[in-house]
Structures are given as structure tokens and as C-alpha cells.
C-alpha positions as MATLAB code, in Angstrom:
seq = 'MKSNEEMVEYLISIGALKTQRIIEAFLNINRLDFVKPEYAKEAYENYPLPIGYGQTISQPYTVAFMLELLQPKSSDDILDVGCGSGWTTALLAYIADKGSVMGVEIVEQLVEFGKNNLKKYNFKNAKIVHGDKLLSKDQHFDKILVSAAAKEMPNELIDAMKKNARMIVPVNSSIFLVEKKDNELFFDEHYGFSFVRLM';
ca = [
     141.614  123.999  107.364;
     141.471  122.443  103.931;
     138.368  123.934  102.330;
     136.234  127.052  102.218;
     133.322  125.045  103.689;
     135.515  123.937  106.607;
     136.505  127.567  107.256;
     132.845  128.640  107.248;
     131.851  125.782  109.576;
     134.590  126.885  111.973;
     133.407  130.522  111.895;
     129.849  129.381  112.629;
     131.033  127.118  115.457;
     132.818  129.982  117.263;
     129.822  132.311  116.835;
     131.488  134.651  114.339;
     128.985  133.916  111.550;
     125.280  134.013  112.472;
     123.242  135.647  109.704;
     122.070  133.281  106.959;
     122.731  135.673  104.058;
     126.258  136.419  105.296;
     126.915  132.681  105.754;
     125.744  132.087  102.160;
     128.145  134.788  100.927;
     131.072  133.150  102.742;
     130.127  129.755  101.265;
     129.793  131.090   97.718;
     132.808  133.425   97.661;
     135.950  131.306   98.025;
     138.780  133.002   99.962;
     141.280  131.044   97.840;
     140.317  133.230   94.848;
     141.642  136.318   96.650;
     145.015  135.204   98.026;
     148.385  135.254   96.313;
     149.320  131.873   94.719;
     152.200  131.382   97.143;
     149.725  131.414  100.069;
     147.169  129.074   98.463;
     147.790  126.323  101.034;
     146.976  128.798  103.834;
     143.898  130.312  102.170;
     141.439  128.888  104.711;
     143.441  129.526  107.872;
     142.072  132.012  110.388;
     144.765  134.666  110.052;
     145.602  137.518  107.663;
     147.825  136.825  104.641;
     150.124  139.249  102.777;
     148.930  140.521   99.387;
     151.929  142.794   98.775;
     152.719  146.490   99.282;
     152.433  146.151  103.066;
     148.767  145.111  102.842;
     146.920  141.927  103.823;
     143.754  139.999  103.143;
     142.030  140.157  106.524;
     141.589  137.325  108.988;
     138.320  135.460  108.249;
     137.112  135.936  111.847;
     137.565  139.708  111.579;
     135.719  139.926  108.248;
     132.863  137.817  109.634;
     132.709  139.978  112.776;
     132.635  143.205  110.749;
     129.987  141.994  108.286;
     127.769  140.782  111.124;
     128.003  144.267  112.667;
     127.416  145.946  109.301;
     124.328  143.821  108.488;
     124.350  144.482  104.702;
     121.033  144.016  102.924;
     120.034  143.013   99.391;
     119.191  146.536   98.151;
     122.023  148.442   99.885;
     124.448  150.796   98.179;
     127.748  149.939   99.856;
     131.198  151.539   99.983;
     134.145  149.195  100.702;
     137.170  151.292  101.723;
     140.613  149.681  101.550;
     139.244  146.726   99.587;
     142.712  145.269   98.852;
     142.300  141.766   97.393;
     138.612  142.354   96.600;
     137.397  139.613   98.981;
     135.163  141.908  101.040;
     133.894  143.594   97.847;
     132.844  140.196   96.478;
     131.200  139.127   99.757;
     129.253  142.394   99.845;
     128.318  142.133   96.142;
     126.879  138.679   96.763;
     124.724  140.009   99.609;
     123.720  143.331   97.967;
     122.506  141.624   94.790;
     119.887  144.331   94.141;
     122.142  147.179   95.259;
     125.681  148.247   94.400;
     129.155  147.922   95.869;
     132.067  150.252   95.205;
     135.463  149.058   96.403;
     138.083  151.772   96.843;
     141.808  151.012   97.053;
     144.645  153.544   97.254;
     147.498  151.166   96.230;
     147.349  151.199   92.438;
     148.851  147.718   91.965;
     146.266  146.257   94.350;
     143.430  147.855   92.357;
     144.379  145.570   89.457;
     144.777  142.571   91.777;
     141.338  143.207   93.291;
     139.690  143.795   89.896;
     141.110  140.568   88.488;
     139.917  138.619   91.529;
     136.443  140.171   91.323;
     136.195  139.187   87.630;
     136.169  135.521   88.705;
     132.585  136.073   89.887;
     131.145  138.187   87.070;
     129.225  140.544   89.373;
     127.250  143.254   87.582;
     126.686  145.274   90.764;
     130.295  145.748   91.940;
     133.399  147.628   90.879;
     136.798  148.484   92.317;
     138.281  151.921   91.731;
     141.574  153.613   92.514;
     141.414  156.559   94.848;
     141.758  157.716   98.401;
     138.994  157.688  100.994;
     137.767  161.172  100.059;
     134.528  161.119   98.096;
     132.588  163.605   96.050;
     129.899  165.389   98.057;
     127.013  163.763   96.184;
     127.967  160.145   97.009;
     126.030  158.618   99.891;
     125.790  155.015  101.035;
     123.538  152.745  103.101;
     126.535  150.837  104.435;
     130.250  151.626  104.621;
     132.920  149.046  105.447;
     136.449  150.249  106.202;
     139.190  147.604  106.314;
     142.122  149.742  107.456;
     142.614  151.603  110.726;
     142.106  155.363  110.885;
     143.880  157.456  113.551;
     140.584  159.175  114.336;
     136.945  158.909  113.284;
     136.844  159.804  109.538;
     134.298  162.636  109.278;
     134.248  162.562  105.469;
     132.928  158.998  105.632;
     130.335  159.946  108.251;
     129.202  162.674  105.824;
     128.839  159.988  103.124;
     126.351  157.991  105.219;
     122.704  158.100  104.198;
     120.004  158.585  106.800;
     119.713  155.343  108.830;
     123.056  154.077  107.469;
     125.656  151.946  109.245;
     129.445  152.133  109.023;
     132.066  149.755  110.379;
     135.408  151.483  110.825;
     138.578  150.510  112.711;
     140.057  153.394  114.693;
     143.456  152.536  116.144;
     142.909  149.056  117.698;
     139.103  149.190  118.026;
     136.315  148.469  115.569;
     133.466  150.981  115.724;
     129.904  150.493  114.599;
     128.627  153.948  113.632;
     124.876  154.285  113.168;
     123.140  157.334  111.751;
     119.537  157.389  112.959;
     117.740  160.388  111.492;
     120.526  162.925  111.993;
     121.868  161.515  115.243;
     125.044  159.443  115.441;
     125.541  156.455  117.703;
     128.907  154.770  118.330;
     129.537  151.239  119.591;
     133.196  150.338  120.231;
     134.705  146.828  120.086;
     138.267  146.540  121.388;
     141.303  144.447  120.577;
     141.813  144.320  116.811;
     144.815  144.964  114.577;
     144.675  146.508  111.090;
     146.996  148.018  108.539;
     146.799  151.815  108.528;
     144.336  153.812  106.470;
     146.534  156.003  104.259;
];
């Protein structure tokens, strides 16, 4: 695929992208801005690309699938765990234009890479910080996106969910939608995915 628009059209055609606001984010946030220069010619292909330090920018299909499950809204406060290149942070910042997005990345060199990529869009509602997945007790989010696979369900992230929040988290080779309705948790598992490990 030769353009961002072509990539988006493909994702729509296979049913990966359905929600208008998410489609708009994909059209307005160019994946090329988040890949390493040596992979520029492959920026729009439907597979992950290396960004260094054993990490990747995720396959477009997988990101579309996860965002459709997450269903981010305009006023959401969102946590983006393992944000890597900053692509998902930028997509979420476009959607949550009246909310906030905090990208968290544990690989220090990738924090700078992600920050520099995010600067291309001049978002006032998004930031990328260095740190592990553990949060202070007073931080709670409407939506949480995790882009690296945990070995088991991360309870500290469940604790960071607001009432009626949603979290998308890979556990081993499945993607889970976790919903908190009142104080009850609901889990929906989707099989057959591959992610780098959550450190």
C-alpha cells in the first residue's frame, strides 16, 4: 500500500475499521510519521515494524481492532501503556479531543522517539512519560489501552479504571476487553494475537 488513505480503505474493506471517529483518526494521523526512516517504504503495510530495542509499531489491523473494542470518546481520560512510537497515543489524542491521553513507555530511548513523533501533531491534550505500568493510587481512567502482552491480568491497571471504564489488554496471545460496570468486572476474550512482552 502506497498511502495512509489506501491503508485506511483496506482496513475498512476487511471490517477492521467501523466507527466514524476512529476512521477519522486513522485518516488524520499518518502512520509514516511514527516509523523509523529505514522502514518508510513499508509504513502502510499491514504488519508490525521494528522501532528498536526489541519493540515494534503494531500492525494496523491490530490497532484498529483494539481501538474499535476500546471505543474511545471525545471527553475520555485515557492511559496508553507501552506506547512505543507514539502512534496509538496520537490516534487516541485525536479522538479524545476534549479529554486527555497519557502514553507510558518503559524503554527510555523510545520515550524520546515517541515524544518527537507526537510533536508533529501539536496536541495539547496528550503527553508521553517514562515509567513502568504501575501508577499512583489517585490516577483513574475512562479507557486504558495496553499494547504489550502481560503474563496475567494486570490488577494494578484494573484498579486504575474508573466506574464504567473499558480496558483493552493483551494477555499471552489473547486480547481482552475488560469492562467495569458499577463495581462488577466483565471479560471478553479474543484469541490469536502476538505482542511484545509487557516488562
